[in-house]
Backbone bond lengths (Angstrom), bond angles and torsions (degrees), N, CA, C in turn:
res aa  C-N    CA-C-N  psi(-1)  N-CA   C-N-CA  omega(-1)  CA-C   N-CA-C  phi
1 M - - - 1.437 - - 1.518 108.17 -
2 L 1.323 114.31 131.48 1.460 118.72 -175.16 1.551 108.93 -77.86
3 K 1.297 111.35 131.64 1.480 118.35 178.03 1.510 108.25 -136.36
4 K 1.320 116.22 106.46 1.463 115.87 -176.37 1.523 108.79 -136.25
5 K 1.359 114.57 143.09 1.441 119.02 179.07 1.532 108.28 -85.34
6 I 1.333 118.06 141.16 1.425 120.68 173.74 1.528 107.87 -82.30
7 S 1.283 117.63 131.95 1.470 122.17 -177.50 1.558 109.71 -58.50
8 G 1.342 112.93 151.05 1.467 117.47 178.30 1.511 112.32 -59.96
9 I 1.347 120.00 -36.94 1.394 121.80 179.80 1.482 113.71 -63.60
10 V 1.344 114.40 -49.78 1.469 121.56 179.69 1.521 108.93 -59.85
11 L 1.349 116.20 -44.19 1.430 121.36 -171.34 1.585 108.67 -68.00
12 G 1.369 113.10 -36.44 1.488 116.17 178.68 1.529 110.02 -63.01
13 V 1.313 119.97 -39.25 1.425 120.65 175.34 1.474 114.78 -63.78
14 L 1.364 115.54 -44.87 1.448 118.82 -179.95 1.531 115.01 -64.62
15 L 1.337 116.00 -24.82 1.446 118.36 -175.43 1.524 111.16 -81.33
16 T 1.315 119.04 -6.84 1.461 119.26 -176.74 1.511 110.38 -61.18
17 G 1.317 114.52 127.64 1.454 121.30 178.89 1.504 114.21 86.93
18 A 1.330 117.37 3.44 1.469 119.51 -177.07 1.550 111.15 -82.54
19 C 1.318 109.68 155.36 1.499 116.51 175.34 1.548 108.56 -155.28
20 W 1.341 115.51 152.93 1.452 117.94 173.73 1.508 107.44 -100.33
21 V 1.320 116.53 138.73 1.466 121.95 -179.30 1.532 108.93 -122.71
22 F 1.284 117.58 128.01 1.473 124.25 -177.68 1.516 111.34 -121.18
23 S 1.349 115.40 137.27 1.479 117.68 -174.83 1.522 107.18 -127.72
24 P 1.371 118.74 100.91 1.416 121.58 -179.66 1.511 112.69 -72.49
25 Y 1.312 115.49 162.97 1.438 120.62 -179.09 1.531 114.34 -70.77
26 G 1.336 118.41 -26.23 1.440 121.71 -173.13 1.531 110.33 76.05
27 T 1.342 115.77 -135.72 1.440 121.98 -176.66 1.511 113.95 -89.60
28 R 1.322 119.54 -8.42 1.486 121.75 179.80 1.463 111.61 -67.61
29 S 1.353 116.63 154.43 1.451 119.67 173.70 1.537 110.26 -65.45
30 A 1.367 116.60 154.44 1.454 117.71 177.77 1.509 111.11 -61.59
31 E 1.303 118.62 -40.11 1.487 121.46 -176.15 1.507 109.63 -63.30
32 A 1.306 117.54 -47.47 1.458 121.71 -175.95 1.479 109.87 -66.71
33 A 1.390 118.99 -40.03 1.423 122.52 179.14 1.501 112.29 -66.81
34 F 1.302 119.41 -41.22 1.428 122.89 178.28 1.535 114.40 -58.90
35 N 1.343 114.02 -34.94 1.475 118.30 -179.30 1.488 115.73 -71.02
36 T 1.383 114.39 -17.31 1.487 118.86 176.95 1.500 114.09 -118.69
37 D 1.285 118.27 11.13 1.453 122.16 -168.99 1.585 108.84 -93.52
38 I 1.277 117.77 100.84 1.471 120.97 -175.42 1.537 108.34 -67.38
39 V 1.326 119.01 -45.09 1.482 122.19 -176.48 1.523 108.24 -64.04
40 G 1.340 118.81 -45.49 1.433 123.51 179.53 1.510 111.87 -57.79
41 K 1.293 118.46 -46.52 1.473 124.63 -178.56 1.534 108.66 -65.99
42 A 1.302 118.06 -43.48 1.507 120.33 178.16 1.525 110.34 -64.02
43 A 1.340 116.72 -40.51 1.471 119.51 179.35 1.523 109.85 -62.11
44 L 1.346 117.12 -39.90 1.456 119.34 179.84 1.576 110.53 -68.27
45 A 1.301 116.11 -40.65 1.498 119.18 179.35 1.521 111.32 -65.30
46 S 1.308 118.98 -40.22 1.461 122.06 -179.34 1.516 110.61 -71.69
47 F 1.358 115.74 -36.86 1.485 120.31 177.01 1.499 109.21 -60.91
48 S 1.383 117.79 -39.64 1.438 120.13 178.08 1.534 111.94 -64.04
49 E 1.357 118.49 -40.73 1.396 122.00 177.79 1.524 112.20 -62.83
50 M 1.373 114.37 -42.66 1.437 120.71 178.70 1.555 112.87 -62.21
51 L 1.343 115.66 -38.57 1.488 119.94 176.83 1.519 110.26 -61.10
52 G 1.336 113.88 -39.93 1.494 118.63 -176.64 1.532 111.74 -70.74
53 A 1.305 119.54 -17.60 1.449 123.60 -179.50 1.509 112.41 -88.78
54 L 1.325 116.84 -12.89 1.457 119.62 -177.04 1.488 111.40 -69.33
55 E 1.361 117.13 143.37 1.467 119.10 177.04 1.579 109.37 -70.12
56 F 1.298 115.44 -35.39 1.482 119.01 177.06 1.508 110.42 -123.91
57 S 1.313 117.22 131.27 1.437 122.63 -178.56 1.557 109.77 -65.40
58 P 1.348 117.51 151.57 1.425 119.23 176.53 1.543 112.51 -53.17
59 A 1.287 117.38 141.07 1.482 120.64 -176.68 1.520 107.63 -95.02
60 A 1.295 118.70 149.59 1.457 123.74 178.03 1.563 106.37 -93.97
61 D 1.310 113.72 127.59 1.485 119.75 172.23 1.500 105.88 -108.20
62 D 1.344 114.43 94.50 1.542 118.73 -174.39 1.469 109.75 -69.32
63 M 1.276 122.95 -28.15 1.450 121.55 -179.74 1.515 111.21 -68.29
64 M 1.339 114.55 -37.94 1.439 120.23 177.52 1.569 112.43 -86.38
65 G 1.290 115.96 -19.32 1.487 120.94 -179.50 1.554 109.87 72.53
66 T 1.379 114.96 38.10 1.442 119.05 -175.28 1.525 110.15 -135.16
67 W 1.357 116.28 169.02 1.450 125.60 167.88 1.507 106.88 -101.65
68 V 1.301 120.78 152.49 1.429 126.83 -178.80 1.467 110.75 -130.10
69 L 1.388 117.97 112.75 1.397 122.00 175.83 1.547 107.22 -105.87
70 S 1.324 115.47 113.21 1.470 120.95 -179.43 1.513 110.62 -93.23
71 D 1.368 116.24 149.25 1.500 118.35 175.21 1.528 108.69 -74.87
72 P 1.335 116.08 165.87 1.415 121.79 -177.92 1.533 114.49 -55.88
73 D 1.287 117.78 -28.53 1.466 124.39 -177.52 1.535 111.34 -88.52
74 G 1.310 116.59 -12.56 1.503 120.56 -177.34 1.585 113.11 73.22
75 D 1.331 116.31 16.74 1.465 117.73 -179.64 1.514 113.71 -94.08
76 A 1.334 118.54 -21.86 1.466 123.12 -178.73 1.484 111.04 -140.06
77 A 1.326 115.29 155.36 1.491 117.73 179.70 1.525 110.03 -149.03
78 F 1.315 114.82 151.02 1.469 124.84 176.60 1.567 105.03 -105.03
79 W 1.297 116.85 123.89 1.518 120.87 178.17 1.516 105.28 -112.83
80 W 1.321 116.20 141.24 1.472 120.97 172.56 1.506 109.63 -144.56
81 R 1.270 115.15 152.13 1.498 124.10 -169.57 1.528 109.24 -62.68
82 K 1.299 114.13 138.75 1.455 124.50 173.01 1.500 111.78 -107.05
83 A 1.332 117.11 -34.82 1.490 121.90 -177.78 1.545 108.19 -145.81
84 D 1.289 115.99 164.33 1.399 120.76 174.43 1.530 109.66 -68.12
85 G 1.336 114.43 148.28 1.504 113.60 -177.97 1.509 109.29 -176.08
86 M 1.325 111.74 -159.20 1.491 120.77 -175.53 1.553 110.80 -111.96
87 R 1.329 118.24 27.10 1.432 120.77 -178.89 1.597 110.13 -61.30
88 T 1.319 113.93 154.94 1.418 118.49 173.33 1.528 109.20 -69.32
89 F 1.346 117.56 -40.48 1.418 121.59 179.15 1.585 108.94 -131.62
90 D 1.329 117.08 155.25 1.494 121.04 178.21 1.505 107.23 -95.57
91 V 1.316 122.16 -30.29 1.449 126.31 174.28 1.500 108.79 -133.19
92 F 1.344 117.00 137.50 1.482 118.19 177.32 1.480 111.79 -161.90
93 L 1.321 114.98 157.27 1.446 122.71 172.41 1.503 106.32 -100.07
94 C 1.372 116.39 141.21 1.478 122.73 178.89 1.489 106.53 -132.64
95 F 1.316 120.02 123.50 1.437 122.54 -174.95 1.578 111.64 -143.39
96 D 1.287 114.41 153.61 1.447 121.49 -178.97 1.537 113.95 -51.81
97 A 1.294 116.48 131.22 1.472 119.31 -178.75 1.593 111.43 -82.03
98 E 1.293 115.03 -25.87 1.490 118.66 -170.52 1.511 114.20 -50.68
99 P 1.363 120.45 -48.76 1.449 119.04 179.87 1.528 115.52 -58.25
100 F 1.354 113.80 -32.97 1.471 119.29 177.79 1.523 113.74 -78.05
101 I 1.358 116.40 -35.22 1.435 119.05 172.91 1.516 111.62 -65.57
102 N 1.309 117.32 -39.49 1.464 121.42 176.22 1.530 112.79 -66.68
103 A 1.330 115.88 -19.96 1.500 121.03 177.02 1.548 111.98 -96.42
104 G 1.344 116.87 13.76 1.410 120.16 173.50 1.585 118.50 106.86
105 L 1.318 116.52 6.02 1.468 119.69 -179.39 1.491 112.14 -57.37
106 D 1.319 118.47 126.63 1.512 123.61 168.61 1.510 105.22 -98.33
107 T 1.318 116.97 103.78 1.457 122.17 -175.85 1.541 111.38 -61.94
108 D 1.276 120.30 -24.87 1.457 120.66 -178.74 1.511 111.50 -70.07
109 K 1.338 115.88 -15.42 1.533 118.42 178.71 1.489 114.07 -92.36
110 L 1.365 114.40 1.44 1.478 115.49 178.46 1.499 112.93 -81.76
111 P 1.343 118.79 155.82 1.480 121.09 176.36 1.513 109.45 -59.03
112 K 1.338 116.38 154.13 1.445 123.21 -173.87 1.534 114.66 -53.52
113 E 1.388 115.34 -47.71 1.497 117.26 -177.91 1.541 110.76 -68.65
114 M 1.312 121.53 -30.36 1.448 122.19 174.91 1.506 111.00 -72.55
115 K 1.316 121.67 -36.77 1.426 124.16 176.88 1.520 112.98 -64.52
116 E 1.350 114.98 -39.90 1.439 119.71 -178.49 1.558 110.61 -62.98
117 M 1.349 117.23 -43.31 1.499 120.26 174.94 1.508 110.87 -63.40
118 L 1.284 114.89 -40.11 1.526 118.02 -179.47 1.549 109.98 -63.22
119 D 1.272 116.07 -44.70 1.475 121.61 -179.36 1.543 110.58 -66.84
120 D 1.322 117.98 -34.29 1.451 121.49 -175.40 1.540 111.94 -82.71
121 R 1.347 117.72 -41.50 1.482 119.33 -171.11 1.527 111.82 -127.05
122 G 1.312 119.51 -1.25 1.434 119.91 -177.69 1.534 113.62 73.32
123 K 1.365 113.09 21.60 1.453 120.77 -176.43 1.513 113.11 -118.47
124 I 1.315 117.13 156.81 1.449 122.77 171.55 1.512 108.18 -104.60
125 M 1.296 116.41 135.13 1.482 121.40 -176.01 1.503 112.98 -126.01
126 V 1.361 116.03 130.70 1.458 119.94 170.59 1.520 106.54 -126.76
127 G 1.354 118.22 141.98 1.453 118.66 -177.80 1.517 110.19 -172.63
128 K 1.325 113.98 -170.23 1.508 121.82 -179.83 1.522 110.20 -157.95
129 K 1.343 113.83 159.97 1.458 120.91 168.84 1.526 110.03 -79.15
130 L 1.341 117.04 154.10 1.438 121.64 173.79 1.495 112.60 -111.73
131 S 1.307 117.11 -155.47 1.420 123.50 -179.95 1.512 111.88 -56.34
132 T 1.270 118.40 145.50 1.469 123.50 173.72 1.526 113.63 -82.54
133 E 1.310 116.19 -6.56 1.503 118.63 -177.63 1.532 107.51 -67.19
134 P 1.347 118.05 143.81 1.442 119.11 179.08 1.464 112.53 -67.50
135 L 1.350 115.93 151.00 1.503 121.60 174.83 1.476 109.49 -81.12
136 V 1.312 117.45 127.90 1.485 123.21 -178.50 1.525 106.44 -124.78
137 Y 1.351 115.19 113.27 1.481 118.81 -177.83 1.502 110.14 -100.22
138 D 1.342 116.07 145.07 1.449 122.91 174.28 1.541 105.55 -113.06
139 G 1.309 114.28 87.22 1.460 120.49 -177.15 1.517 113.32 112.87
140 E 1.294 115.16 -156.11 1.492 121.79 -178.94 1.529 115.17 -65.11
141 V 1.316 114.93 140.06 1.490 118.15 177.69 1.534 106.51 -88.21
142 T 1.347 116.75 114.17 1.405 123.73 -177.07 1.529 108.32 -128.89
143 P 1.368 119.41 169.62 1.441 119.22 174.63 1.587 111.56 -57.88
144 L 1.285 116.37 -37.78 1.500 117.48 178.64 1.489 113.76 -68.91
145 S 1.379 117.07 -43.54 1.420 118.36 -178.51 1.546 113.36 -67.80
146 S 1.349 113.65 -27.02 1.462 118.14 174.24 1.538 110.89 -73.69
147 F 1.272 117.65 -38.41 1.398 120.60 176.21 1.570 111.34 -64.37
148 A 1.311 115.98 -34.77 1.518 122.54 177.83 1.489 108.26 -61.68
149 Q 1.335 120.03 -33.55 1.451 123.17 176.82 1.539 111.85 -62.71
150 I 1.338 114.14 -36.65 1.477 117.86 177.50 1.580 108.97 -66.85
151 V 1.294 115.14 -44.29 1.477 119.66 -178.48 1.505 110.12 -62.97
152 K 1.332 117.54 -36.56 1.434 120.87 -176.19 1.534 112.12 -82.34
153 L 1.340 117.23 -41.69 1.470 119.25 -172.96 1.531 111.95 -95.47
154 D 1.319 118.81 -25.33 1.425 122.12 -172.58 1.532 111.41 -131.60
155 R 1.320 114.56 47.63 1.499 124.38 -174.07 1.522 111.84 -50.05
156 E 1.360 115.52 -35.90 1.482 116.47 -174.01 1.541 109.94 -70.51
157 S 1.271 118.73 -8.55 1.470 122.00 176.26 1.553 112.38 -83.92
158 V 1.299 116.11 -16.33 1.473 120.46 -174.82 1.521 109.90 -107.94
159 G 1.342 116.88 127.74 1.470 122.34 -176.68 1.529 112.14 -139.33
160 Y 1.339 111.99 175.96 1.482 120.22 -179.39 1.531 109.08 -119.71
161 H 1.265 118.51 134.92 1.451 127.81 -178.85 1.538 106.88 -108.33
162 A 1.311 118.07 91.27 1.503 123.06 -165.73 1.551 111.44 -62.31
163 A 1.325 117.48 -44.50 1.479 120.02 -173.31 1.555 112.53 -59.00
164 L 1.279 114.05 -41.16 1.500 119.40 178.99 1.507 113.75 -97.08
165 D 1.376 118.16 -0.86 1.442 123.65 178.89 1.555 109.49 59.22
166 H 1.339 115.17 45.78 1.463 121.22 179.29 1.530 111.77 -114.89
167 Y 1.316 116.11 156.63 1.448 123.34 163.70 1.495 105.32 -107.59
168 G 1.403 115.74 159.28 1.426 117.40 -177.84 1.551 111.53 -156.08
169 V 1.317 113.87 161.70 1.468 121.76 176.85 1.546 105.69 -116.77
170 T 1.301 117.70 126.55 1.459 121.25 174.77 1.486 109.20 -74.68
171 I 1.351 116.85 120.50 1.467 122.03 -175.98 1.483 110.56 -92.87
172 A 1.307 118.53 -37.20 1.447 127.13 177.52 1.473 107.23 -161.24
173 D 1.317 117.45 176.99 1.526 117.99 178.51 1.539 107.35 -54.86
174 G 1.316 116.26 117.60 1.448 118.31 171.40 1.517 115.58 85.54
175 S 1.354 117.42 -6.69 1.468 117.93 -178.51 1.550 107.90 -121.18
176 L 1.361 114.18 143.47 1.467 120.49 -174.53 1.515 111.46 -146.13
177 F 1.348 114.17 164.45 1.454 121.45 163.42 1.504 105.89 -119.29
178 E 1.350 118.14 127.61 1.408 124.41 -174.04 1.542 110.86 -122.66
179 W 1.327 117.85 152.20 1.412 124.06 173.06 1.489 111.92 -144.86
180 A 1.360 118.18 155.03 1.452 121.53 -172.60 1.550 110.25 -74.46
181 K 1.342 115.16 142.90 1.451 121.04 174.39 1.502 109.57 -67.26
182 D 1.365 118.10 -38.33 1.475 121.00 -179.23 1.529 105.85 -138.36
183 M 1.299 119.79 104.14 1.475 123.75 -176.82 1.523 110.22 -68.04
184 S 1.294 120.63 -21.98 1.482 119.26 -179.26 1.555 110.57 -74.05
185 K 1.308 116.21 -14.13 1.440 121.21 -178.71 1.529 111.81 -116.63
186 N 1.315 120.71 8.96 1.388 125.36 -172.92 1.545 112.21 -136.69
187 D 1.318 119.84 136.52 1.429 121.98 177.64 1.498 114.23 -101.13
188 K 1.365 116.80 3.81 1.434 124.19 174.52 1.460 109.98 -117.67
189 D 1.365 117.79 78.55 1.450 119.72 -169.64 1.516 114.22 -74.49
190 I 1.364 118.01 -33.18 1.417 121.94 170.25 1.530 108.29 -135.16
191 V 1.374 113.69 148.08 1.450 119.25 178.00 1.477 109.36 -140.32
192 F 1.324 117.37 127.87 1.483 123.02 169.93 1.493 107.17 -93.04
193 V 1.331 117.10 125.76 1.439 125.96 -176.57 1.507 108.59 -120.81
194 V 1.364 114.16 121.09 1.493 119.47 -175.94 1.516 107.96 -123.57
195 D 1.346 115.88 128.06 1.460 118.01 171.30 1.536 112.21 -71.38
196 P 1.345 118.12 129.29 1.446 120.13 -170.17 1.554 117.45 -79.26
197 K 1.350 115.71 -12.18 1.488 119.23 -164.28 1.518 112.97 -56.71
198 I 1.328 117.31 -50.79 1.486 117.60 -176.88 1.469 111.72 -61.44
199 L 1.390 117.00 -38.77 1.403 122.30 -175.60 1.548 110.33 -73.10
200 V 1.317 117.49 -42.29 1.463 121.28 177.88 1.560 109.97 -64.11
201 D 1.358 115.18 -40.19 1.466 120.42 179.15 1.539 109.67 -64.04
202 A 1.336 116.96 -24.98 1.459 121.96 -179.87 1.570 110.80 -92.90
203 G 1.291 118.79 12.94 1.370 121.63 170.43 1.567 117.98 106.30
204 V 1.352 117.28 -0.82 1.430 119.53 -177.06 1.557 111.38 -73.08
205 D 1.323 116.64 133.00 1.463 122.95 169.67 1.506 105.18 -88.56
206 P 1.305 119.08 104.09 1.455 122.30 -169.32 1.556 115.73 -61.14
207 V 1.333 116.31 -27.86 1.500 119.02 -179.33 1.493 110.34 -78.65
208 K 1.355 119.28 -9.67 1.456 121.77 178.33 1.501 114.77 -98.34
209 V 1.323 119.83 1.50 1.432 125.21 -179.23 1.501 111.10 -76.50
210 E 1.321 120.78 109.71 1.451 121.80 179.84 1.499 113.01 -79.25
211 G 1.365 113.25 142.03 1.464 117.60 178.04 1.506 113.97 92.01
212 W 1.317 118.82 -9.34 1.435 122.87 176.55 1.549 110.62 -125.47
213 A 1.322 115.54 138.66 1.502 118.44 171.41 1.542 105.15 -81.30
214 Y 1.306 113.65 148.52 1.465 120.24 175.34 1.576 104.36 -121.45
215 S 1.288 115.55 109.59 1.460 120.74 -173.85 1.487 113.76 -136.38
216 K 1.361 115.93 152.27 1.441 121.00 173.63 1.555 109.09 -86.69
217 V 1.355 113.67 124.09 1.457 119.24 -175.23 1.521 111.94 -114.88
218 P 1.334 117.68 122.89 1.492 118.41 175.19 1.569 109.35 -68.34
219 L 1.330 113.67 134.62 1.459 120.85 178.83 1.530 114.49 -128.88
220 E 1.234 116.96 178.49 1.502 119.98 179.19 1.499 106.50 -141.38
221 D 1.353 114.63 133.51 1.474 117.36 179.39 1.543 110.96 -87.78
222 S 1.375 115.40 -178.13 1.449 119.73 -172.65 1.534 111.42 -64.50
223 R 1.353 121.70 -15.45 1.426 125.05 178.35 1.495 110.92 -98.70
224 G 1.284 118.70 5.33 1.435 121.82 177.17 1.544 113.52 83.53
225 R 1.323 117.00 11.91 1.442 122.05 178.02 1.532 111.59 -83.34
226 K 1.308 116.52 128.74 1.505 120.44 -174.03 1.494 109.76 -89.83
227 Y 1.366 115.40 142.51 1.410 120.84 174.14 1.522 109.07 -152.43
228 E 1.263 119.21 174.90 1.438 122.33 176.45 1.532 113.73 -120.39
229 A 1.323 118.00 148.80 1.473 121.18 -177.97 1.543 108.00 -146.89
230 E 1.283 115.31 144.26 1.455 119.74 178.72 1.564 108.34 -78.78
231 K 1.334 116.18 144.34 1.450 120.70 179.36 1.495 108.00 -141.25
232 F 1.344 114.79 152.05 1.475 120.94 162.23 1.477 107.23 -91.12
233 L 1.378 115.20 133.88 1.487 120.94 -172.41 1.523 109.33 -132.31
234 K 1.305 115.42 133.00 1.470 121.90 175.16 1.526 109.36 -128.33
235 P 1.358 119.58 91.63 1.476 121.11 -177.94 1.514 110.30 -97.00
236 F 1.408 113.03 154.66 1.481 119.17 178.07 1.543 106.61 -141.73
237 N 1.347 112.03 149.59 1.402 121.69 172.57 1.559 107.56 -108.37
238 L 1.346 114.89 124.16 1.490 120.01 -173.40 1.510 111.32 -93.09
239 K 1.322 119.79 -19.18 1.458 120.81 -174.27 1.485 110.26 -120.63
């Protein structure tokens, strides 16, 4: 199975004009909104296709109560909740710290929860808590059915990136996990997106981080106002 990273230069060109668009449920119930939510349903369908293209299925971490989707290189992973529990975060990105340390990261300047993960596993973690509503499954608990819980209970976290034809989950402010709507028409099937601010503030020289592209990405805020922001990007083609 072909797995190739898109170069930072090419990716920077392709991202021109891109924006992420999110549509919250508002005051409607999660169940009612899910039944009429076109974007949410399409995100779920494309997530299922993406899971089927992975060389290795997401692993269950029963201690954390999460699923773990690792990138083809094993350098980064997307974690999302499988069960209710006492996790620090319900969704998070976890990636190797070494490239950032080599680029100047002072680990003592990281937030406490990030430093604990770094000390324990040699990883950097960014994430957030989701809805406090309990997870209720109708049938087998699978990576897809757990993701469906995010779409149903935390719809505001799931959005569509029109320029690259991607869906995505917001992991933390400025950080996302994205996947292609249609992998047959897209050569960036999954993308790990990390906001650089905390890392740069902790001493990282972003242009020296190996294995990640550092690009300026056009975005759009909740009022439709366009702006640009620098991001660390790690894209992969699964097919």
